The first five atom37 places (N, CA, C, CB, O) and aatype in JSON, in Angstrom:
{
  "aatype": [12, 16, 7, 13, 11, 3, 10, 6, 5, 16, 16, 10, 14, 1, 9, 10, 19, 8, 10, 15, 11, 11, 7, 6, 0, 16, 1, 16, 3, 10, 11, 1, 15, 9, 3, 0, 15, 5, 5, 0, 9, 18, 2, 0, 10, 14, 10, 10, 11, 6, 2, 2, 10, 9, 11, 6, 16, 16, 3, 6, 1, 13, 14, 13, 0, 19, 11, 9, 15, 10, 16, 6, 11, 7, 11, 11, 19, 0, 6, 18, 10, 9, 11, 9, 6, 6, 12, 10, 11, 2],
  "atom_mask": [
    [1, 1, 1, 1, 1],
    [1, 1, 1, 1, 1],
    [1, 1, 1, 0, 1],
    [1, 1, 1, 1, 1],
    [1, 1, 1, 1, 1],
    [1, 1, 1, 1, 1],
    [1, 1, 1, 1, 1],
    [1, 1, 1, 1, 1],
    [1, 1, 1, 1, 1],
    [1, 1, 1, 1, 1],
    [1, 1, 1, 1, 1],
    [1, 1, 1, 1, 1],
    [1, 1, 1, 1, 1],
    [1, 1, 1, 1, 1],
    [1, 1, 1, 1, 1],
    [1, 1, 1, 1, 1],
    [1, 1, 1, 1, 1],
    [1, 1, 1, 1, 1],
    [1, 1, 1, 1, 1],
    [1, 1, 1, 1, 1],
    [1, 1, 1, 1, 1],
    [1, 1, 1, 1, 1],
    [1, 1, 1, 0, 1],
    [1, 1, 1, 1, 1],
    [1, 1, 1, 1, 1],
    [1, 1, 1, 1, 1],
    [1, 1, 1, 1, 1],
    [1, 1, 1, 1, 1],
    [1, 1, 1, 1, 1],
    [1, 1, 1, 1, 1],
    [1, 1, 1, 1, 1],
    [1, 1, 1, 1, 1],
    [1, 1, 1, 1, 1],
    [1, 1, 1, 1, 1],
    [1, 1, 1, 1, 1],
    [1, 1, 1, 1, 1],
    [1, 1, 1, 1, 1],
    [1, 1, 1, 1, 1],
    [1, 1, 1, 1, 1],
    [1, 1, 1, 1, 1],
    [1, 1, 1, 1, 1],
    [1, 1, 1, 1, 1],
    [1, 1, 1, 1, 1],
    [1, 1, 1, 1, 1],
    [1, 1, 1, 1, 1],
    [1, 1, 1, 1, 1],
    [1, 1, 1, 1, 1],
    [1, 1, 1, 1, 1],
    [1, 1, 1, 1, 1],
    [1, 1, 1, 1, 1],
    [1, 1, 1, 1, 1],
    [1, 1, 1, 1, 1],
    [1, 1, 1, 1, 1],
    [1, 1, 1, 1, 1],
    [1, 1, 1, 1, 1],
    [1, 1, 1, 1, 1],
    [1, 1, 1, 1, 1],
    [1, 1, 1, 1, 1],
    [1, 1, 1, 1, 1],
    [1, 1, 1, 1, 1],
    [1, 1, 1, 1, 1],
    [1, 1, 1, 1, 1],
    [1, 1, 1, 1, 1],
    [1, 1, 1, 1, 1],
    [1, 1, 1, 1, 1],
    [1, 1, 1, 1, 1],
    [1, 1, 1, 1, 1],
    [1, 1, 1, 1, 1],
    [1, 1, 1, 1, 1],
    [1, 1, 1, 1, 1],
    [1, 1, 1, 1, 1],
    [1, 1, 1, 1, 1],
    [1, 1, 1, 1, 1],
    [1, 1, 1, 0, 1],
    [1, 1, 1, 1, 1],
    [1, 1, 1, 1, 1],
    [1, 1, 1, 1, 1],
    [1, 1, 1, 1, 1],
    [1, 1, 1, 1, 1],
    [1, 1, 1, 1, 1],
    [1, 1, 1, 1, 1],
    [1, 1, 1, 1, 1],
    [1, 1, 1, 1, 1],
    [1, 1, 1, 1, 1],
    [1, 1, 1, 1, 1],
    [1, 1, 1, 1, 1],
    [1, 1, 1, 1, 1],
    [1, 1, 1, 1, 1],
    [1, 1, 1, 1, 1],
    [1, 1, 1, 1, 1]
  ],
  "atom_positions": [
    [[-32.66, -0.7, 5.31], [-31.84, 0.21, 5.79], [-30.93, 0.97, 4.64], [-31.04, -0.49, 6.79], [-30.17, 0.32, 3.92]],
    [[-31.04, 2.23, 4.53], [-29.92, 3.44, 3.97], [-28.88, 3.65, 3.86], [-29.84, 4.29, 4.32], [-28.41, 4.42, 3.02]],
    [[-28.02, 2.8, 4.95], [-26.7, 2.89, 4.92], [-26.37, 3.96, 6.12], [0.0, 0.0, 0.0], [-26.13, 3.41, 7.19]],
    [[-26.31, 5.17, 6.13], [-25.79, 5.33, 7.63], [-27.21, 6.44, 8.29], [-23.82, 6.25, 7.65], [-27.39, 6.89, 9.42]],
    [[-28.03, 6.58, 6.95], [-29.11, 7.1, 7.09], [-30.2, 6.97, 8.64], [-29.62, 6.58, 5.92], [-30.71, 7.84, 9.34]],
    [[-30.2, 5.81, 8.69], [-30.92, 4.98, 9.73], [-30.09, 4.74, 10.81], [-31.4, 3.68, 9.24], [-30.65, 4.56, 11.89]],
    [[-28.62, 4.68, 10.74], [-28.23, 4.64, 12.31], [-27.77, 6.33, 12.51], [-26.72, 3.34, 12.7], [-26.71, 6.54, 13.09]],
    [[-28.61, 7.54, 12.0], [-28.48, 8.63, 12.89], [-29.37, 8.66, 13.21], [-28.12, 9.71, 12.65], [-29.7, 9.83, 13.41]],
    [[-30.75, 7.38, 13.63], [-31.49, 7.43, 15.2], [-30.36, 6.63, 15.88], [-33.27, 6.57, 15.4], [-29.72, 5.6, 15.64]],
    [[-30.41, 7.61, 16.9], [-29.26, 7.17, 17.67], [-29.9, 5.78, 19.01], [-28.54, 8.86, 18.48], [-29.34, 5.52, 20.08]],
    [[-30.78, 5.33, 18.64], [-31.43, 4.3, 19.33], [-30.99, 2.42, 18.87], [-33.09, 4.74, 19.0], [-30.96, 1.32, 19.42]],
    [[-30.73, 2.99, 17.56], [-30.19, 1.35, 16.76], [-28.87, 1.12, 16.95], [-30.31, 1.21, 15.01], [-28.44, -0.03, 16.98]],
    [[-28.14, 2.12, 17.08], [-26.82, 1.44, 17.78], [-26.5, 1.08, 18.85], [-25.99, 1.94, 17.76], [-25.65, 0.19, 18.96]],
    [[-27.33, 1.89, 20.38], [-27.41, 1.52, 20.86], [-27.89, 0.22, 21.36], [-27.45, 2.13, 20.92], [-27.46, -0.36, 22.36]],
    [[-28.66, -0.11, 20.72], [-29.37, -1.3, 20.62], [-28.56, -2.5, 20.56], [-30.18, -1.25, 19.53], [-28.59, -3.55, 21.19]],
    [[-27.5, -1.83, 19.21], [-26.61, -3.11, 18.4], [-25.25, -3.5, 19.82], [-25.61, -2.26, 16.37], [-24.54, -4.49, 19.98]],
    [[-25.39, -2.22, 20.59], [-23.54, -2.57, 20.93], [-24.54, -3.16, 23.01], [-21.63, -0.01, 20.83], [-23.91, -3.64, 23.96]],
    [[-25.77, -2.91, 22.99], [-26.34, -3.53, 24.4], [-26.4, -5.16, 23.92], [-28.14, -2.8, 24.93], [-26.03, -6.11, 24.62]],
    [[-26.83, -5.22, 22.86], [-27.08, -7.03, 22.88], [-25.56, -7.65, 22.72], [-28.23, -7.72, 21.3], [-25.16, -8.68, 23.26]],
    [[-24.86, -6.83, 21.88], [-23.32, -7.4, 21.76], [-22.99, -8.02, 23.4], [-22.04, -5.89, 21.26], [-22.77, -9.2, 23.69]],
    [[-23.01, -7.01, 24.2], [-22.47, -6.85, 25.64], [-23.18, -7.91, 26.32], [-22.73, -5.37, 26.35], [-22.35, -8.64, 26.87]],
    [[-24.34, -8.3, 26.51], [-25.78, -8.84, 26.91], [-25.65, -10.37, 26.53], [-27.14, -8.04, 26.03], [-25.58, -11.38, 27.23]],
    [[-25.64, -10.14, 25.02], [-26.34, -11.28, 24.55], [-27.5, -11.39, 24.07], [0.0, 0.0, 0.0], [-27.64, -11.88, 22.95]],
    [[-28.68, -10.93, 24.88], [-30.07, -11.55, 24.29], [-30.42, -10.43, 25.29], [-30.7, -13.44, 24.45], [-29.49, -10.09, 26.02]],
    [[-31.66, -9.77, 25.44], [-32.66, -8.95, 25.73], [-34.39, -9.18, 25.41], [-32.18, -7.89, 25.1], [-34.82, -9.82, 24.45]],
    [[-35.07, -8.62, 26.26], [-36.31, -8.42, 26.12], [-36.48, -6.94, 25.95], [-37.03, -9.0, 27.17], [-35.83, -6.16, 26.66]],
    [[-37.32, -6.52, 25.06], [-37.97, -5.16, 25.51], [-38.13, -4.42, 26.49], [-38.83, -5.11, 25.38], [-37.68, -3.3, 26.73]],
    [[-38.81, -5.08, 27.08], [-38.54, -4.27, 28.71], [-36.82, -3.99, 29.42], [-39.39, -5.49, 30.02], [-36.45, -2.96, 29.97]],
    [[-35.96, -5.32, 29.18], [-34.82, -5.1, 29.47], [-33.76, -3.76, 28.75], [-34.42, -6.35, 29.29], [-32.93, -2.99, 29.23]],
    [[-34.24, -3.97, 27.59], [-33.91, -2.39, 26.48], [-34.38, -1.03, 27.09], [-34.9, -2.41, 24.81], [-33.63, -0.1, 27.37]],
    [[-35.84, -1.06, 27.27], [-35.88, 0.14, 27.65], [-35.6, 0.69, 29.61], [-37.3, 0.42, 27.0], [-35.85, 1.72, 30.23]],
    [[-34.99, -0.6, 29.99], [-34.8, -0.33, 31.39], [-33.2, 0.26, 31.44], [-35.08, -1.79, 32.34], [-32.77, 0.99, 32.33]],
    [[-32.28, -0.35, 30.01], [-30.75, -0.16, 30.01], [-30.48, 0.74, 29.08], [-29.93, -1.36, 29.72], [-29.33, 1.17, 29.01]],
    [[-31.29, 1.12, 28.36], [-31.12, 1.88, 27.33], [-31.4, 3.39, 27.38], [-31.8, 1.33, 26.45], [-32.43, 3.57, 28.03]],
    [[-31.0, 4.25, 27.06], [-31.11, 5.97, 27.51], [-31.97, 6.25, 25.87], [-28.99, 7.13, 27.8], [-31.52, 6.67, 24.81]],
    [[-33.04, 5.9, 26.16], [-34.03, 5.81, 25.01], [-35.35, 5.8, 25.65], [-33.85, 4.51, 24.08], [-35.62, 5.34, 26.75]],
    [[-36.3, 6.5, 24.62], [-37.75, 6.49, 25.05], [-38.49, 4.79, 24.55], [-38.6, 8.01, 24.12], [-38.09, 4.04, 23.66]],
    [[-39.56, 4.6, 25.41], [-40.06, 3.2, 24.96], [-40.32, 3.29, 23.13], [-41.7, 2.81, 25.93], [-39.99, 2.41, 22.34]],
    [[-41.03, 4.61, 22.79], [-41.14, 4.75, 21.72], [-40.08, 4.48, 20.73], [-41.53, 5.7, 21.71], [-40.18, 3.8, 19.71]],
    [[-39.0, 5.12, 21.19], [-37.77, 5.23, 19.69], [-37.5, 3.26, 19.92], [-35.52, 6.75, 20.13], [-37.58, 2.55, 18.92]],
    [[-37.18, 2.62, 21.37], [-36.97, 1.74, 21.08], [-37.69, 0.47, 20.3], [-36.65, 1.72, 21.87], [-37.2, -0.55, 19.81]],
    [[-39.04, 0.95, 20.38], [-39.85, 0.45, 19.39], [-39.78, 0.55, 17.99], [-40.82, 0.81, 19.62], [-39.47, -0.22, 17.08]],
    [[-40.05, 1.38, 18.03], [-39.4, 2.13, 16.52], [-38.37, 1.43, 15.59], [-38.57, 3.48, 16.87], [-38.31, 1.44, 14.36]],
    [[-37.25, 0.6, 16.86], [-35.71, 0.99, 15.96], [-35.97, -1.07, 15.78], [-33.58, 2.02, 17.33], [-35.07, -1.84, 15.47]],
    [[-37.04, -1.35, 16.02], [-36.75, -2.97, 16.34], [-37.09, -3.5, 15.09], [-37.68, -3.76, 17.62], [-36.48, -4.4, 14.5]],
    [[-38.29, -2.78, 14.64], [-37.97, -3.38, 13.35], [-37.35, -3.13, 12.26], [-38.7, -3.58, 12.95], [-37.0, -3.93, 11.39]],
    [[-37.21, -2.01, 12.3], [-35.62, -1.48, 11.23], [-35.02, -2.35, 11.29], [-34.53, -0.29, 11.57], [-34.92, -2.97, 10.23]],
    [[-34.27, -2.93, 12.51], [-32.9, -3.86, 12.56], [-33.29, -5.19, 12.46], [-32.0, -3.72, 13.93], [-32.47, -6.08, 12.25]],
    [[-34.45, -5.4, 12.6], [-34.78, -6.76, 12.04], [-35.18, -7.07, 10.85], [-35.58, -7.27, 12.63], [-35.22, -8.2, 10.38]],
    [[-35.59, -5.73, 10.17], [-35.84, -5.92, 8.69], [-34.95, -5.75, 8.05], [-36.67, -5.25, 8.12], [-35.1, -6.07, 6.87]],
    [[-33.66, -5.21, 8.46], [-32.08, -5.5, 7.89], [-31.11, -6.56, 8.78], [-31.21, -3.95, 7.88], [-29.93, -6.36, 9.07]],
    [[-31.75, -7.5, 9.08], [-31.25, -8.91, 9.44], [-30.42, -8.47, 10.23], [-30.68, -9.9, 8.4], [-29.31, -8.7, 9.74]],
    [[-30.29, -7.82, 11.46], [-29.32, -7.65, 12.62], [-29.75, -7.87, 13.66], [-28.78, -6.55, 12.81], [-28.99, -7.77, 14.63]],
    [[-31.15, -8.27, 13.85], [-31.26, -8.9, 15.58], [-32.5, -10.21, 14.98], [-32.21, -7.25, 17.25], [-32.99, -10.11, 13.86]],
    [[-32.76, -11.02, 15.64], [-33.47, -11.82, 15.57], [-34.65, -11.91, 16.82], [-32.66, -12.78, 15.36], [-34.19, -11.68, 17.94]],
    [[-35.83, -12.17, 16.76], [-36.59, -12.17, 18.2], [-37.37, -13.99, 18.47], [-38.12, -10.64, 18.07], [-38.03, -14.45, 17.53]],
    [[-37.24, -14.61, 19.43], [-37.36, -15.88, 19.81], [-38.4, -15.78, 20.85], [-36.07, -16.5, 20.24], [-38.37, -14.9, 21.71]],
    [[-39.32, -16.67, 20.78], [-40.05, -16.53, 21.76], [-40.27, -17.56, 22.68], [-41.01, -16.15, 21.36], [-40.76, -18.62, 22.29]],
    [[-39.88, -17.33, 24.26], [-40.12, -18.68, 25.21], [-41.39, -19.52, 24.6], [-40.52, -18.21, 26.95], [-42.4, -19.17, 23.99]],
    [[-40.92, -20.68, 25.01], [-42.15, -21.71, 24.68], [-43.1, -22.35, 26.34], [-41.22, -23.33, 23.71], [-43.88, -23.28, 26.56]],
    [[-42.49, -21.26, 27.16], [-43.59, -21.4, 28.48], [-43.93, -20.04, 28.81], [-42.97, -22.15, 29.95], [-43.3, -19.01, 28.64]],
    [[-45.06, -20.26, 29.3], [-44.89, -18.64, 30.39], [-44.24, -17.91, 31.12], [-45.37, -18.45, 31.15], [-43.99, -18.35, 32.24]],
    [[-43.96, -17.16, 30.92], [-44.66, -16.47, 30.12], [-44.56, -15.43, 28.85], [-45.09, -16.08, 30.83], [-44.84, -14.23, 28.88]],
    [[-44.26, -15.92, 28.13], [-43.76, -16.31, 26.68], [-42.73, -14.89, 26.24], [-45.33, -16.56, 25.43], [-42.83, -14.2, 25.23]],
    [[-41.89, -14.77, 27.24], [-41.17, -13.12, 26.51], [-40.56, -13.84, 25.45], [-39.77, -11.98, 27.56], [-40.35, -15.01, 25.13]],
    [[-40.27, -12.28, 24.88], [-39.76, -12.35, 23.54], [-38.37, -12.19, 24.01], [-40.33, -11.26, 22.42], [-38.09, -11.65, 25.08]],
    [[-37.41, -12.72, 23.08], [-36.14, -12.69, 23.54], [-35.33, -11.77, 22.06], [-35.59, -14.49, 23.93], [-35.63, -11.96, 20.88]],
    [[-34.63, -11.1, 22.41], [-34.41, -10.29, 21.07], [-32.64, -10.83, 21.09], [-34.84, -8.16, 21.21], [-32.19, -10.77, 22.23]],
    [[-31.79, -11.24, 20.24], [-30.73, -11.59, 20.15], [-29.8, -10.52, 18.66], [-30.99, -13.24, 20.05], [-30.49, -9.88, 17.87]],
    [[-28.61, -10.53, 18.56], [-28.09, -10.18, 17.06], [-28.2, -11.46, 16.45], [-26.51, -9.57, 16.91], [-28.29, -12.54, 17.05]],
    [[-28.18, -11.26, 15.09], [-27.51, -12.3, 13.88], [-26.07, -11.94, 13.9], [-28.15, -12.07, 12.17], [-25.41, -11.13, 14.54]],
    [[-25.8, -12.85, 12.95], [-24.05, -12.72, 12.3], [-23.91, -11.31, 12.05], [-23.65, -13.62, 10.64], [-23.13, -10.48, 12.53]],
    [[-25.01, -11.2, 11.03], [-24.93, -9.72, 10.55], [-24.41, -8.3, 11.63], [-26.49, -9.45, 10.08], [-23.53, -7.44, 11.55]],
    [[-25.61, -8.7, 12.71], [-25.79, -7.89, 13.51], [-24.28, -7.52, 14.48], [0.0, 0.0, 0.0], [-23.69, -6.45, 14.65]],
    [[-24.03, -8.78, 14.93], [-22.48, -9.25, 15.74], [-21.54, -8.38, 14.82], [-21.94, -11.27, 15.64], [-21.05, -7.36, 15.32]],
    [[-21.24, -8.7, 13.5], [-19.89, -8.2, 13.48], [-20.56, -6.25, 13.08], [-18.67, -9.29, 11.94], [-19.72, -5.35, 13.09]],
    [[-22.01, -5.92, 12.81], [-21.9, -4.48, 12.84], [-21.94, -3.81, 14.29], [-23.02, -3.93, 12.0], [-21.65, -2.62, 14.45]],
    [[-22.27, -4.53, 15.21], [-22.08, -4.23, 16.66], [-20.56, -4.34, 17.21], [-22.99, -5.22, 17.48], [-20.31, -3.88, 18.32]],
    [[-19.65, -4.91, 16.51], [-18.16, -4.92, 16.5], [-17.91, -3.57, 16.3], [-17.46, -5.83, 15.42], [-17.64, -2.79, 17.21]],
    [[-18.02, -3.18, 14.73], [-17.65, -2.01, 14.21], [-18.1, -0.66, 15.32], [-18.35, -1.98, 12.72], [-17.32, 0.25, 15.58]],
    [[-19.17, -0.73, 15.74], [-19.89, 0.22, 16.66], [-19.24, 0.37, 17.56], [-21.08, -0.06, 17.13], [-18.94, 1.52, 17.9]],
    [[-18.74, -0.81, 18.31], [-18.04, -0.49, 19.45], [-16.38, -0.66, 19.75], [-18.71, -1.19, 20.32], [-15.67, -0.88, 20.73]],
    [[-16.22, -0.45, 18.43], [-14.5, 0.21, 17.97], [-14.53, 1.74, 17.77], [-13.83, -0.45, 16.28], [-13.69, 2.49, 18.26]],
    [[-15.66, 2.19, 16.96], [-16.11, 3.79, 17.09], [-16.04, 4.16, 18.13], [-17.35, 4.22, 16.78], [-15.16, 4.85, 18.64]],
    [[-17.02, 3.7, 18.59], [-17.08, 3.99, 20.32], [-15.66, 4.19, 21.13], [-17.8, 2.58, 21.1], [-15.27, 5.22, 21.68]],
    [[-15.1, 3.07, 21.05], [-13.68, 3.55, 21.98], [-12.93, 4.23, 21.24], [-12.7, 2.45, 22.56], [-12.05, 4.9, 21.8]],
    [[-13.08, 4.27, 19.58], [-11.93, 5.47, 19.69], [-12.64, 6.72, 19.86], [-10.93, 5.65, 18.33], [-11.84, 7.45, 19.27]],
    [[-13.44, 7.38, 20.2], [-14.35, 8.54, 20.16], [-13.82, 8.66, 22.01], [-16.41, 8.16, 19.56], [-13.87, 9.81, 22.45]],
    [[-13.43, 7.74, 22.86], [-13.54, 7.97, 24.08], [-11.73, 8.09, 23.96], [-14.48, 6.77, 25.09], [-11.63, 9.17, 24.54]],
    [[-11.07, 7.92, 23.8], [-9.58, 7.84, 23.37], [-9.19, 9.46, 22.98], [-9.38, 6.67, 21.91], [-8.06, 9.75, 22.6]]
  ]
}
């Protein structure tokens, strides 16, 4: 990630904030909850993972859903994004 340039993709901060509030989600959960296209979400996830903001774990039992959650670094970034969001609302 090259600073703010990647955050210009509005889906990235939305995913981080959503995961901060919900704890974890599947790709389907994100698609249902975030105002973004499936393609935008699927494009954002590798960027977030590459920059150690999210981690993925696969259930060990059927249906083997992949759960996405924040890393410690991701939690810190999400905290700042939530603060910025609150400031913009006031």
